[in-house]
DSSP file (Angstrom, degrees, kcal/mol; ACC not computed):
  #  RESIDUE AA STRUCTURE BP1 BP2  ACC     N-H-->O    O-->H-N    N-H-->O    O-->H-N    TCO  KAPPA ALPHA  PHI   PSI    X-CA   Y-CA   Z-CA
    1    1 A X     >        0   0    0      0, 0.0     4,-1.6     0, 0.0     3,-0.2   0.000 360.0 360.0 360.0 -41.5  -14.3   31.9  -26.7
    2    2 A X  H  >  +     0   0    0      1,-0.2     4,-2.5     2,-0.2     5,-0.2   0.867 360.0  53.5 -64.0 -36.3  -16.2   31.8  -23.5
    3    3 A X  H  > S+     0   0    0      1,-0.2     4,-2.4     2,-0.2    -1,-0.2   0.860 106.4  52.1 -64.9 -35.2  -15.6   28.2  -23.1
    4    4 A X  H  > S+     0   0    0     -3,-0.2     4,-1.9     2,-0.2    -1,-0.2   0.848 111.8  47.6 -65.1 -40.4  -11.9   28.6  -23.5
    5    5 A X  H  X S+     0   0    0     -4,-1.6     4,-2.6     2,-0.2    -2,-0.2   0.903 109.3  51.6 -71.3 -46.1  -11.9   31.2  -20.8
    6    6 A X  H  X S+     0   0    0     -4,-2.5     4,-2.7     1,-0.2    -2,-0.2   0.936 112.6  48.0 -61.9 -45.1  -14.0   29.1  -18.4
    7    7 A X  H  X S+     0   0    0     -4,-2.4     4,-2.0     1,-0.2    -1,-0.2   0.851 110.4  49.4 -64.1 -31.8  -11.5   26.2  -18.9
    8    8 A X  H  X S+     0   0    0     -4,-1.9     4,-2.1     2,-0.2    -1,-0.2   0.881 112.1  49.3 -76.1 -32.6   -8.5   28.2  -18.3
    9    9 A X  H  X S+     0   0    0     -4,-2.6     4,-1.9     2,-0.2    -2,-0.2   0.945 112.5  46.8 -59.6 -45.0  -10.0   29.7  -15.2
   10   10 A X  H  X S+     0   0    0     -4,-2.7     4,-3.3     1,-0.2     5,-0.2   0.867 113.9  48.1 -69.2 -36.5  -10.9   26.2  -13.8
   11   11 A X  H  X S+     0   0    0     -4,-2.0     4,-1.6     2,-0.2    -1,-0.2   0.883 111.0  52.1 -70.0 -38.4   -7.4   24.8  -14.7
   12   12 A X  H  X S+     0   0    0     -4,-2.1     4,-0.6    -5,-0.2    -2,-0.2   0.884 119.7  33.8 -62.6 -40.4   -5.8   27.8  -13.0
   13   13 A X  H  X S+     0   0    0     -4,-1.9     4,-1.2    -5,-0.2    -2,-0.2   0.887 117.5  51.9 -82.4 -43.2   -7.8   27.3   -9.8
   14   14 A X  H  X S+     0   0    0     -4,-3.3     4,-2.9    -5,-0.2     5,-0.3   0.823  98.6  64.8 -69.0 -33.0   -8.1   23.6   -9.7
   15   15 A X  H  X S+     0   0    0     -4,-1.6     4,-2.1     1,-0.2    -1,-0.2   0.946 107.5  38.0 -58.2 -57.2   -4.3   22.9  -10.1
   16   16 A X  H  X S+     0   0    0     -4,-0.6     4,-2.1    -5,-0.2    -1,-0.2   0.820 115.8  54.7 -65.6 -29.8   -3.2   24.4   -6.8
   17   17 A X  H  X S+     0   0    0     -4,-1.2     4,-2.1     2,-0.2    -2,-0.2   0.918 111.8  41.9 -65.9 -46.8   -6.3   23.1   -4.9
   18   18 A X  H  X S+     0   0    0     -4,-2.9     4,-1.9     2,-0.2    -2,-0.2   0.855 112.8  54.8 -66.1 -34.8   -5.8   19.5   -6.0
   19   19 A X  H  X S+     0   0    0     -4,-2.1     4,-2.3    -5,-0.3     5,-0.2   0.907 110.4  45.7 -64.3 -40.8   -2.1   19.8   -5.3
   20   20 A X  H  X S+     0   0    0     -4,-2.1     4,-2.3     2,-0.2    -2,-0.2   0.933 112.7  50.0 -63.9 -43.2   -2.8   21.1   -1.8
   21   21 A X  H  X S+     0   0    0     -4,-2.1     4,-1.9     2,-0.2     5,-0.3   0.854 111.6  50.4 -64.3 -36.1   -5.4   18.2   -1.2
   22   22 A X  H  X S+     0   0    0     -4,-1.9     4,-1.7     1,-0.2    -1,-0.2   0.914 114.8  42.5 -71.1 -42.8   -2.7   15.7   -2.5
   23   23 A X  H  X S+     0   0    0     -4,-2.3     4,-1.0     2,-0.2    -2,-0.2   0.831 112.8  52.7 -75.4 -32.1   -0.1   17.0   -0.2
   24   24 A X  H  < S+     0   0    0     -4,-2.3    -2,-0.2    -5,-0.2    -1,-0.2   0.914 124.2  25.7 -68.7 -42.4   -2.4   17.3    2.8
   25   25 A X  H  < S+     0   0    0     -4,-1.9     3,-0.4    -5,-0.2    -2,-0.2   0.671 122.7  50.1-100.0 -17.3   -3.6   13.8    2.6
   26   26 A X  H  < S+     0   0    0     -4,-1.7     6,-1.6    -5,-0.3     7,-1.3   0.567 107.8  51.2 -99.1  -4.6   -0.8   12.0    0.9
   27   27 A X  S  < S+     0   0    0     -4,-1.0     4,-0.2     4,-0.2    -1,-0.2  -0.127  83.1 119.3-121.3  36.1    2.1   13.3    3.1
   28   28 A X  S    S-     0   0    0     -3,-0.4     3,-0.2     2,-0.4    -3,-0.1   0.386  89.1 -48.0 -77.2-145.3    0.6   12.4    6.5
   29   29 A X  S    S+     0   0    0      1,-0.2     2,-0.7     2,-0.0    -1,-0.0   0.924 140.6  38.4 -61.7 -42.4    2.1   10.0    9.2
   30   30 A X  S    S-     0   0    0      3,-0.0     2,-0.6     2,-0.0    -2,-0.4  -0.915  95.4-136.8-107.2 102.0    2.7    7.2    6.4
   31   31 A X    >   -     0   0    0     -2,-0.7     3,-0.7    -4,-0.2    -4,-0.2  -0.502  22.8-177.0 -65.4 108.6    3.8    9.1    3.3
   32   32 A X  T 3  S+     0   0    0     -6,-1.6    -1,-0.2    -2,-0.6    -5,-0.2   0.619  77.8  61.3 -84.8 -15.5    2.0    7.7    0.5
   33   33 A X  T >  S-     0   0    0     -7,-1.3     3,-1.5     1,-0.2     2,-0.4   0.425  85.3-161.5 -87.9  -5.6    3.9   10.0   -2.0
   34   34 A X  G X   +     0   0    0     -3,-0.7     3,-0.7     1,-0.3     4,-0.4  -0.415  69.6  10.3  67.4-117.9    7.3    8.6   -1.2
   35   35 A X  G 3> S+     0   0    0     -2,-0.4     4,-0.5     1,-0.2     3,-0.5   0.713 121.5  66.7 -75.4 -22.9   10.2   11.0   -2.4
   36   36 A X  G <4 S+     0   0    0     -3,-1.5     3,-0.3     1,-0.2    -1,-0.2   0.766 100.0  51.4 -72.1 -22.5    7.8   13.9   -3.2
   37   37 A X  T <4 S+     0   0    0     -3,-0.7    -1,-0.2     1,-0.2    -2,-0.2   0.680 100.1  63.1 -81.0 -19.5    7.0   14.1    0.5
   38   38 A X  T  4 S+     0   0    0     -3,-0.5    -1,-0.2    -4,-0.4    -2,-0.2   0.637  91.1  86.5 -78.7 -13.9   10.9   14.3    1.4
   39   39 A X  S  < S-     0   0    0     -4,-0.5    -3,-0.0    -3,-0.3     0, 0.0  -0.298 100.1 -79.9 -72.5 162.3   11.1   17.6   -0.5
   40   40 A X     >  -     0   0    0      1,-0.1     4,-2.2    -2,-0.1     5,-0.2  -0.188  46.2-115.8 -52.9 154.7   10.4   21.1    1.0
   41   41 A X  H  > S+     0   0    0      1,-0.2     4,-2.9     2,-0.2     5,-0.2   0.940 114.4  48.7 -66.5 -42.8    6.6   21.7    1.1
   42   42 A X  H  > S+     0   0    0      2,-0.2     4,-2.4     1,-0.2    -1,-0.2   0.892 110.4  49.2 -67.6 -39.8    6.8   24.5   -1.4
   43   43 A X  H  > S+     0   0    0      2,-0.2     4,-2.6     1,-0.2    -1,-0.2   0.919 114.7  46.2 -67.4 -43.8    8.9   22.7   -3.9
   44   44 A X  H  X S+     0   0    0     -4,-2.2     4,-2.9     2,-0.2     5,-0.2   0.957 111.6  50.5 -60.7 -50.4    6.5   19.7   -3.7
   45   45 A X  H  X S+     0   0    0     -4,-2.9     4,-2.8    -5,-0.2    -2,-0.2   0.906 112.3  50.0 -51.6 -44.6    3.5   22.0   -4.0
   46   46 A X  H  X S+     0   0    0     -4,-2.4     4,-2.6     2,-0.2     5,-0.3   0.952 111.7  46.9 -61.9 -52.6    5.3   23.6   -7.2
   47   47 A X  H  X S+     0   0    0     -4,-2.6     4,-2.5     1,-0.2     5,-0.2   0.937 114.0  45.2 -58.6 -49.1    5.9   20.4   -8.8
   48   48 A X  H  X S+     0   0    0     -4,-2.9     4,-2.8     1,-0.2     5,-0.2   0.957 114.1  51.4 -66.5 -45.1    2.4   19.0   -8.3
   49   49 A X  H  X S+     0   0    0     -4,-2.8     4,-2.3    -5,-0.2     5,-0.2   0.919 113.0  44.2 -49.1 -52.5    0.8   22.3   -9.5
   50   50 A X  H  X S+     0   0    0     -4,-2.6     4,-2.1     2,-0.2    -1,-0.2   0.888 113.7  49.3 -59.4 -43.1    2.8   22.4  -12.6
   51   51 A X  H  X S+     0   0    0     -4,-2.5     4,-2.6    -5,-0.3    -1,-0.2   0.887 111.3  49.4 -64.1 -43.7    2.3   18.8  -13.3
   52   52 A X  H  X S+     0   0    0     -4,-2.8     4,-2.7     1,-0.2     5,-0.3   0.821 109.7  53.5 -70.7 -31.9   -1.5   19.1  -12.8
   53   53 A X  H  X S+     0   0    0     -4,-2.3     4,-2.4    -5,-0.2    -2,-0.2   0.880 109.8  47.6 -66.2 -37.1   -1.6   22.2  -15.1
   54   54 A X  H  X S+     0   0    0     -4,-2.1     4,-2.3    -5,-0.2     5,-0.2   0.939 114.4  44.0 -64.3 -46.8    0.1   20.3  -17.7
   55   55 A X  H  X S+     0   0    0     -4,-2.6     4,-2.2     2,-0.2    -2,-0.2   0.964 118.8  43.3 -68.2 -48.1   -2.2   17.3  -17.5
   56   56 A X  H  X S+     0   0    0     -4,-2.7     4,-2.5     1,-0.2     5,-0.2   0.944 114.9  51.5 -67.7 -43.6   -5.5   19.4  -17.2
   57   57 A X  H  X S+     0   0    0     -4,-2.4     4,-2.4    -5,-0.3    -1,-0.2   0.912 112.3  44.7 -55.7 -42.7   -4.3   21.7  -20.0
   58   58 A X  H  X S+     0   0    0     -4,-2.3     4,-2.7     2,-0.2     5,-0.2   0.897 113.8  51.2 -64.8 -39.6   -3.5   18.8  -22.3
   59   59 A X  H  X S+     0   0    0     -4,-2.2     4,-2.0    -5,-0.2    -2,-0.2   0.869 111.9  45.9 -67.9 -36.9   -6.8   17.3  -21.4
   60   60 A X  H  X S+     0   0    0     -4,-2.5     4,-3.1     2,-0.2     5,-0.3   0.899 110.4  52.6 -69.9 -40.3   -8.7   20.4  -22.1
   61   61 A X  H  X S+     0   0    0     -4,-2.4     4,-2.4    -5,-0.2    -2,-0.2   0.914 111.1  47.4 -66.1 -41.9   -6.9   21.0  -25.4
   62   62 A X  H  X S+     0   0    0     -4,-2.7     4,-2.7     2,-0.2     5,-0.3   0.961 112.7  50.2 -68.6 -43.1   -7.8   17.4  -26.6
   63   63 A X  H  X S+     0   0    0     -4,-2.0     4,-1.8    -5,-0.2    -2,-0.2   0.933 113.2  44.7 -52.9 -47.6  -11.5   17.9  -25.5
   64   64 A X  H  X S+     0   0    0     -4,-3.1     4,-1.8     1,-0.2    -1,-0.2   0.841 112.2  52.8 -68.6 -31.8  -11.7   21.1  -27.3
   65   65 A X  H  X S+     0   0    0     -4,-2.4     4,-1.6    -5,-0.3    -2,-0.2   0.922 112.5  43.3 -69.6 -39.2  -10.0   19.6  -30.4
   66   66 A X  H  X S+     0   0    0     -4,-2.7     4,-0.9    -5,-0.2    -2,-0.2   0.822 112.5  54.6 -70.7 -30.9  -12.4   16.6  -30.6
   67   67 A X  H  < S+     0   0    0     -4,-1.8    -1,-0.2    -5,-0.3    -2,-0.2   0.873 112.2  40.4 -76.4 -29.8  -15.3   18.7  -30.0
   68   68 A X  H  < S+     0   0    0     -4,-1.8    -2,-0.2     1,-0.2    -1,-0.2   0.705 112.8  54.7 -86.5 -18.8  -14.5   21.2  -32.9
   69   69 A X  H  <        0   0    0     -4,-1.6    -1,-0.2     1,-0.2    -2,-0.2   0.661 360.0 360.0 -83.9 -21.6  -13.5   18.4  -35.3
   70   70 A X     <        0   0    0     -4,-0.9    -1,-0.2    -5,-0.2    -2,-0.1   0.521 360.0 360.0 -82.9 360.0  -16.8   16.5  -34.9
């Protein structure tokens, strides 16, 4: 139970942090993120955060599933 809480807190905190870093370094003078940098900052941040939450949540789910089935 504690492992699930720690994973959830890590995912909730890392999602926006990684999204901010991607936007800060990926949308500079030469936008490496292309069309994502052309949106408003808050909209791009929201899409990146939700996408990262989804990816990290699925990764944690698969990790927990393989750990408990072994």
